[in-house]
N, C-alpha and C positions, 0 to 999 in steps of 0.2 A: 382560611382556605389553605390547603396544602400546596407547597411549591416543590416541584420535582425538576431538578436541572437536567439538561441533556446528558451531562456526564459529571461524575465526581470520582476523582482518583482514589484508589484503595491504598492508603499509606498507613503502615503500622509502626510501632516502636522500633521494630527491627530495621526498617528503612532509615529512620531517624538516627539510630545508633550507628549504622554503617556510614552515613554521610558525616556524622560528627567525628567518627574515627579518622576519616580522611582529612577533615579540617585540622585535626590535632596532629596529623602525621608529618606535616611540613611539606608534603608533595600533593598539589591540587590538580595539576593538569595531567596530560597523558602519561601513564606510568603503569605500575604493577597491577592496579585494579582493572585497568583497561585490558591488559593482556589476559588476565584471568577471565574477564567477561567474554573476551573473544573465544578463548578455549572452550569455555562451558557452553556458550551459545552455539558454536560449531557442532559440538556433540549433540545438542538438543535438536538440531535440524539436519543431522546426518551429513554435514559438510566437512571437508578436510581442512578448509582454511576460512577464517573470518577476520574482517578488518572493521574495527569500531570507528564510526564516523559521526559527524555533527548532525546528520539528518538522513532520512531516506532519499531526499533530493540529491544530496552530495553523493550518496551511494550510487544512484542511477546515473549521475553525471560521470563519475569515475568508472563505472562499469562499461558504459559505452566507449569512453576514451580508451580503456584498457583493451577493448575488442577492436580498436582501430577505426572507429567511426570518425570520419573527417568531413570537411566541407563538401556539400553536394550529395553526400550519401543519403539513403532513404532508411527510415526506421518506422516500422508499423506499430501503431498504438491504438487502443480502443477509443471510440468516440466518446464513451461515457467514462470519464476519469478526471482526476484532479490535475491542476496545472502542471505539477512537477513532471509527470510522465512524458509530456511532449516538450516542455520548455528546455529540458536538458539536451535534447537533440538540437534544438535551435542554438543553444550556447556553443555547440561544437560546429555550427555552420551546416548541420545536416537538416533534412526536411522530414518532419513528422507526416506520415501517411496514415490517415484515420481509417479505421475499420469498424463497421457496425457491430452491435453486441447481440448476444443471444437473448431472446425474449423472456426466457424463464430464469436464467441465472444472472443476466446483465453483465456477464463477462464477455470478452472478445469472442466473436463467433468464428470458429475455425473454418467453416465453409466459406464465410465472407472473406476471411483472410486468404484462403486459397484462390478465390476469384480475383482478389486484388493482386496477388503475386503473379497470376497468369497474365493479367492485363499489362502489368509492368514489364514482365519478361518479353511479351510480344511487342512492346513499344507502342501500345495504343493509348489514346488519351484517357485520363481518369479524373474523377471529380477533383477540382482544385489544382491539378497538375497537367502538364503537357510534356511530351517527349522533346528532346532526348532526356532520359533519366540517368541519374547516378546509380551506383550499385546499392542494392538492398543489403544492409548489414545486420539488422537485428529485428526481431519481433519482441514486443514488450507487453505480454498479457498482464492484466491487473486482476487480482483476486477480490472481486467486489464484495464488500461487507464481511469478508473473511471466508468466502466460499471459493475454493480453488477452481480456476478456469479449466477448460479442457486441455490441460497441458500435454496429455498423451497425443491428442490429435495435432496440436500446435507444434510439438517437437518433431513429429513425423513430417509435417509440412516443412518445417525449417530444415530438416535433413535433406529433403528432396530438392530444396532450393539453395542449399549451402549457406544458410544464414544462422546467426546465433540466436539464442533465446535468453532474454533478461527478464526474470520474473519480478514484477512489482508486488512485493509481499507486504506492503505497508499495513494491510488489514489482517494478515493471514497467520500470525503466530498464535497458537500452535495448530493451525488447520492441517488436515490430512486428505489424501486422495488415494484411491485404490488402483494399483497397476498390477504388478506381480506381488501382491500383498499391500498392506497399508504403508504409505510413505508420507513424510512431512512435506508440506508446501515448500517449494524451492529445491527439493532433492532432485538432482538431474539437470537443473538449469546450468547454462554456461556461467551465469552470475545471478544470484538472487539478492534482492534489496529489501531491507526491513526498516520499519519505523518504530521508534520508542517515544514519539511525541506524547504530550500529557494525557491525551484521551485514548491512546492505543492500548492494546491488550496487555502489554507490560510497558512500563514507562521509565525513562531516565530524565524526564522533564522535556528536554530536547535531545535528539540523538537518533542514530541509525546504525546499520550494519550491512556490509556486503559479504556474502558467502560464496565460495566457489571450491571446486575440487582441483583447480589448476594453480600450482604455486606461482607460476610466472604472472598470472593475472592478479593474484593476491599481492605479490610484490609490487606490481605496477600501481595498483590502487593505493597501497600503503605509501609508496614514494610520492605519488601525486597528491595525497591527502595532507602533506606537510611540506609545501613549497618545492617539491621536487628534490628534497634532500636525499643524500645517499645513505643516511642512517637515521634511525629514530632520534629525535631531539633529546628525549629524556635519557637515552643511554649515554649521551655526552657527559652527563653529570653524575653517572654512577662512579663508584670507586674504581679506579683503573680505566675509566672511559677516556676517550680522546676528545679534545675540543674541536678537532678538525672534521670537516665534512665537505662534500662537493654538491653543487646544484647540477643535477643531470637533466632537468626538464623544468619548464615553466609551470609549476604546480599551483596548488590552492591551499587554503587554510581550513581544512575540513576535519581535523582530528577531534575525538571525543575526550572529555576530561575524566580524571579519576573520580571526581565528585559525582559525575553522572553515572559512571560505571559502577560505583559502590551501590547506588540506588538500583541500578539495573540488575546487579547480582542477586540482591534480595528478591526483587520482583521475579527474576528467573526461577528462583527456588520455589516461589509461590505460583508459578505459571499454571500448573495443572489445577490447583485449587481455584484460581481466578477463572480459568476456562470452564471448569465444571459448574461454577456458579452462573456464568453467562449462559451455558447450555440449559440450565434449569430455568432461568428467566425466559429464554427463548421458547422453551416448551410450554411454559405457563402462558405466554402471550398467544402462542398458536392455539392452545386449548380455549383460552378465553375469547379469542377473536374469530374462531372458526364459525363458518355459517353466516357471517355478516356479508350481505350481498354487495354492499357498497365498496368493498376493498378486496384486493388480492394480497395474500400473505407470501413472505419469502419462502423459497424452496430449499431443501437439502437432499439432493439426489442420493441414492443408496451407495454410490461409489465415492462419496465425499463426506467429510466431517467438517462443518464450518467452525471457524474461530468465533463466530457471532460477535464480531466487532460492531456490526450494525444490525438492527432489526428494522428493515425498510419495508413498509407497506405501500401498496399502490391504490390510490383512490380513484373511483370511477366518476364519470359525468362532469369533469372539469371543476370539481369541488375542492381540489387540493389547497389552494390559497386560502379559501374561506375556513377550511378545517384547521390549517396551521394558525390562522389568526385567532380562532376560537380557543384552541388549545393554549396559546400564549396567554390569552385573557384569563384562563382558568388555571394558570400556574404550571403548565406543562411545557418544558423546553423541548424543542424539536430541531431538526436540521433537514436539509435536502442535499442528497449526494447523487449526482451533481447536475448542473446545466451541462449539456454536451459541449465538450471543449471546442470542437470546430465551429460552434455557434457563438462562442465568446468573441468580442470585437476584434482582438488581435488576429486570430486565425480566420474569422469570417471575412474581415476586410482585406487581409493579405492574400487569401487564396479563393475568396468568393464562394465559400460554402453556403448551402441553403439547407433548411430542415429536411427536405425531401431526399437529400443526399444520403442521410443516415436515418431511414424511416423508423427503425426500432428505437434507437436512442431518442429521437425527436418525439416519438409517441409516448414513451414511458417516462421521460423526465417530468412532464407536467403533472404526473400522477404520484410522484415519489414523496414520501414523508419518512424520515428516519426517527423512530421513537427512542426514548431514553432506554439504555440498557448498559448497566455497569455493575460490577460485582457487589458493591455495598448497597445496591438498591434493595429496599425492603419490600416485602409483599404488600404492605399498605401503600407504599408509593406506586408500585406497579398496578395495584387495583385502582388507584386514583387515575392513572393514565388510561386504563381500559375504560373506566366509567366516562371520563371526559371525552375520549375518542368516540365512544358510542353516541354520546350526547351531541358532539360536534357534527358527526355524520348525519344524525337525524335532523339537526337544525339546517344543515346545508341542503339536504334532500327536500325539506319543506319549503 
């Protein structure tokens, strides 16, 4: 029986050679490869500044910190997201305010965000919270599965209420959206945060990036990423560099290594090739699965080009868990993205959230299955997934 993993990274001899070169260079941690990676990634996403970090989580954390988020402040996040999007607000003593998602895209619903902001501004009670409220500091849309959220609508809303937009782009490189022409995900955000985790669209093993057009925000993020030091640690050991530095803030240890950046530089060179392969695989899935009454397929609106980090189908009639079990037995790796975060024990128990508070997220979560999609997936492997999904759906239906 064929076994198809949920994900398999695409690593070539070029990545191996790049990492080996760093190992032989004598400089392994943050250094020239990181700076090169930052420069080239900023160019790729049309940002003026980029700071390489240890994860997208650290990027989100430092983005909110650089924007002045403090204890008691409010941060809007989608109900359907990974833990990192909300937990970073909690780390700063702020309160994550959950917003339901759009039924088609599963990204933050701009209309729902508008209603939430109106309630907060008027000082009326809202699910999980009661006045008096702190200031709303940021909206954090997540580009679910690689599809850019309604950033045009959300930025308009943010401007009306005087709040920042921090885009969680963990799934979204190199996704695009159309505004005044095609633009990369993250372009125009106050800060955009990216993931290079092992299963992301490009990888450094572990790693992330924060991008912004504001030099002061980039400087603050860089400072806070390395203990609040007044200068980059690696520059202290350059020829002519000074040993001296000052600690200007209680920072963190969030820097990326040159080992990881070397891998990222090669992956960045291959980004379009990897993206085009995922697009081809997504199109093959859509063609092969079209017309199956038991599932709904992911959408790609005309004004957006998905990165296709995920290919998430939605199963009807409460059969999701049985289908996942059957696929696993037949050698097909799957995942579920995600259980709504306000229904996880920490948030549910602390703020008393219930499924009916976020009806779209609560309705769609029990239907979700993320199918394998990765650049080195063969057509034979994909055909096996399609066959077994059809069989699992038929079995569950009977």
